[in-house]
ZAMARGU-4260 file (C-alpha; in steps of 0.2 Angstrom, whole numbers, plus 5000, padded with zeros to 4 digits):
<rodrens>
0) 5204/5083/4980 | 5184/5083/4989 | 5167/5083/4979 | 5156/5098/4980 | 5148/5101/4998
5) 5131/5092/5001 | 5115/5100/5005 | 5111/5104/5026 | 5093/5108/5031 | 5094/5125/5035
10) 5082/5125/5051 | 5074/5142/5050 | 5068/5139/5032 | 5063/5123/5036 | 5051/5131/5050
15) 5045/5143/5038 | 5041/5130/5026 | 5032/5120/5039 | 5022/5136/5044 | 5017/5141/5027
20) 5012/5125/5023 | 5002/5121/5041 | 4992/5140/5034 | 4988/5133/5016 | 4971/5133/5009
25) 4972/5119/5000 | 4957/5122/4989 | 4962/5134/4978 | 4984/5128/4979 | 4992/5118/4965
30) 5002/5103/4967 | 5017/5112/4961 | 5014/5128/4972 | 5014/5116/4987 | 5026/5108/4981
35) 5040/5123/4978 | 5037/5126/4997 | 5041/5110/5003 | 5056/5110/4996 | 5067/5117/5008
40) 5063/5104/5019 | 5070/5092/5005 | 5087/5101/5004 | 5098/5090/5013 | 5083/5078/5019
45) 5092/5062/5023 | 5081/5046/5025 | 5084/5025/5024 | 5074/5020/5011 | 5073/5000/5011
50) 5077/4986/4999 | 5065/4971/4999 | 5070/4956/4992 | 5058/4946/4979 | 5045/4934/4987
55) 5036/4948/4994 | 5017/4946/4993 | 5006/4960/4989 | 4987/4962/4989 | 4975/4971/4981
60) 4954/4972/4981 | 4941/4981/4972 | 4923/4982/4973 | 4918/4976/4955 | 4909/4964/4945
65) 4919/4947/4942 | 4932/4953/4931 | 4938/4942/4916 | 4957/4951/4912 | 4969/4952/4925
70) 4972/4972/4919 | 4955/4974/4929 | 4964/4971/4945 | 4980/4981/4942 | 4981/4999/4941
75) 4967/5010/4929 | 4971/5017/4915 | 4976/5036/4914 | 4961/5043/4908 | 4951/5035/4926
80) 4963/5039/4936 | 4956/5052/4951 | 4967/5061/4962 | 4975/5049/4976 | 4985/5050/4992
85) 5001/5047/4980 | 4995/5052/4962 | 4990/5066/4953 | 4973/5065/4942 | 4978/5054/4924
90) 4995/5046/4933 | 4991/5029/4937 | 4999/5022/4952 | 4998/5003/4959 | 4990/5004/4976
95) 4993/4988/4985 | 4994/4979/5003 | 5005/4967/5014 | 4990/4961/5020 | 4974/4952/5012
100) 4964/4960/5023 | 4969/4977/5022 | 4964/4983/5006 | 4944/4979/5011 | 4948/4993/5024
105) 4954/5005/5009 | 4940/5003/4998 | 4927/5000/5012 | 4914/4989/5001 | 4897/4986/5009
110) 4886/4973/5013 | 4879/4963/4998 | 4893/4970/4986 | 4905/4959/4977 | 4924/4961/4978
115) 4937/4954/4968 | 4957/4951/4977 | 4972/4949/4968 | 4985/4941/4975 | 5004/4945/4968
120) 5022/4941/4972 | 5036/4951/4967 | 5051/4944/4957 | 5064/4956/4958 | 5072/4968/4973
125) 5060/4982/4975 | 5069/4997/4981 | 5057/5009/4989 | 5055/5028/5000 | 5044/5028/5014
130) 5035/5039/5025 | 5024/5038/5041 | 5033/5028/5050 | 5034/5038/5066 | 5029/5034/5083
135) 5018/5047/5085 | 5008/5042/5070 | 5005/5025/5076 | 5000/5034/5093 | 4988/5045/5082
140) 4981/5031/5072 | 4978/5019/5085 | 4988/5007/5078 | 4991/4990/5088 | 5007/4987/5082
145) 5021/4990/5094 | 5034/5001/5085 | 5033/5010/5068 | 5041/5001/5058 | 5041/4989/5041
150) 5051/4975/5050 | 5056/4968/5066 | 5064/4986/5071 | 5058/5005/5073 | 5060/5013/5059
155) 5073/5027/5061 | 5077/5043/5057 | 5095/5050/5053 | 5105/5064/5056 | 5100/5079/5065
160) 5085/5086/5076 | 5079/5097/5061 | 5080/5081/5049 | 5068/5072/5062 | 5058/5086/5063
165) 5054/5084/5045 | 5051/5066/5047 | 5038/5070/5059 | 5031/5085/5048 | 5030/5074/5033
170) 5025/5058/5042 | 5009/5068/5049 | 5005/5078/5036 | 5004/5062/5025 | 4994/5051/5034
175) 4980/5064/5037 | 4963/5055/5035 | 4952/5062/5018 | 4935/5061/5021 | 4924/5056/5005
180) 4922/5074/4997 | 4939/5082/5002 | 4947/5074/4990 | 4957/5091/4988 | 4967/5087/5004
185) 4976/5074/4994 | 4986/5089/4982 | 4998/5089/5000 | 5001/5074/5000 | 5005/5071/4982
190) 5018/5084/4982 | 5027/5076/4998 | 5024/5059/4988 | 5034/5065/4972 | 5047/5072/4983
195) 5051/5056/4991 | 5051/5043/4975 | 5050/5051/4958 | 5067/5048/4957 | 5073/5033/4946
200) 5082/5024/4959 | 5065/5019/4967 | 5052/5008/4962 | 5037/5015/4975 | 5033/5023/4990
205) 5028/5013/5006 | 5018/5019/5021 | 5006/5011/5034 | 4989/5011/5029 | 4975/5024/5035
210) 4961/5015/5034 | 4968/5002/5046 | 4975/5011/5059 | 4994/5007/5053 | 4991/4991/5057
215) 4997/4984/5040 | 5007/4994/5026 | 5003/5001/5009 | 5015/5001/4994 | 5008/5012/4979
220) 5022/5005/4964 | 5026/5013/4948 | 5017/5006/4933 | 5036/5000/4926 | 5038/4988/4942
225) 5020/4981/4942 | 5022/4977/4923 | 5038/4967/4926 | 5041/4962/4942 | 5024/4956/4950
230) 5018/4937/4946 | 5001/4934/4947 | 4997/4921/4962 | 4978/4920/4964 | 4961/4929/4961
235) 4946/4928/4972 | 4930/4934/4969 | 4920/4937/4985 | 4902/4944/4993 | 4901/4954/5006
240) 4888/4947/5019 | 4895/4958/5036 | 4904/4971/5043 | 4907/4971/5061 | 4903/4988/5066
245) 4911/4987/5084 | 4926/4977/5082 | 4926/4987/5066 | 4942/4975/5058 | 4931/4964/5053
250) 4922/4960/5036 | 4912/4943/5032 | 4915/4937/5014 | 4909/4922/5005 | 4922/4917/4992
255) 4912/4911/4976 | 4926/4910/4966 | 4945/4907/4962 | 4957/4908/4950 | 4975/4903/4950
260) 4979/4903/4930 | 4981/4918/4917 | 4979/4915/4900 | 4995/4921/4891 | 4982/4935/4885
265) 4979/4938/4903 | 4962/4931/4906 | 4957/4924/4921 | 4954/4905/4923 | 4940/4905/4936
270) 4937/4888/4942 | 4918/4889/4945 | 4922/4887/4964 | 4928/4892/4980 | 4948/4883/4987
275) 4945/4864/4987 | 4957/4854/4993 | 4960/4835/4988 | 4966/4820/4999 | 4976/4809/4987
280) 4980/4793/4998 | 4972/4783/5009 | 4977/4790/5028 | 4983/4806/5021 | 4982/4823/5032
285) 4980/4841/5028 | 4982/4855/5041 | 4970/4870/5037 | 4971/4886/5045 | 4971/4904/5042
290) 4984/4914/5037 | 4983/4932/5031 | 4963/4932/5033 | 4962/4915/5019 | 4963/4896/5022
295) 4979/4888/5018 | 4983/4870/5018 | 4999/4862/5024 | 5004/4843/5026 | 5011/4836/5038
300) 5029/4840/5034 | 5023/4857/5035 | 5024/4861/5017 | 5010/4873/5008 | 4996/4862/4997
305) 4988/4871/4983 | 4971/4869/4980 | 4962/4859/4965
</rodrens>
């Protein structure tokens, strides 16, 4: 005995929905109205959702004075949460990146401002849906990455041609640049995000960084995953000392302080200085190298050596 038939995308309904959304005035539209228009695109839509194993490093940057508690570097409290690319006002989401340098382009600090950078590592499998991984989006954003994907291979869109058309439309629409003062445009990306990742099986949404031209990846994580399965690795407090307007992807920073410990209550234990390494014995050598935008040290065997 066969089970119920799976829903199948209706090409005519999908094309009508795309046309309606393209002609929509987002200023006067609600997220609920947009979501209803999107419905035909998700009746039978297929996607391959990645799962990331524990050990994934994630980064977040905030323009702020030196934070005292780790909660200041996490998602904001509900009353202070504005409309964002993935979230409604009052619905916190933790936005973080796979590259230490990427969050600078999301927050856009100015010369002289101070920022805090937090490093986390995942302690459980991370199951996410995704949007934005198409060759056309990577070309539009001007990415230096050779393929549109989160791994060594391009992201694959399963299914028939109409499924590919939906994936292309969602990717193009979700990754639209939103100028300051035009945040109402986020209503459409929020409606798309909610269709993609509100199901309990997903811990968040993965998408290429728009501000960094798809040269790194963003995660929008549900608070439940952030609280349970992100382990603190490090925090840095730095001042922006330069911005290369020609190369655009370069921020100069002076690291003023670092921390690698939290108290049981979540207070950040600042060291009072930037990273330093001490040689423990005569003749010992450390090899310093910039990895992911920050200095790391390795011994002669290639093992990472933590700073003091």
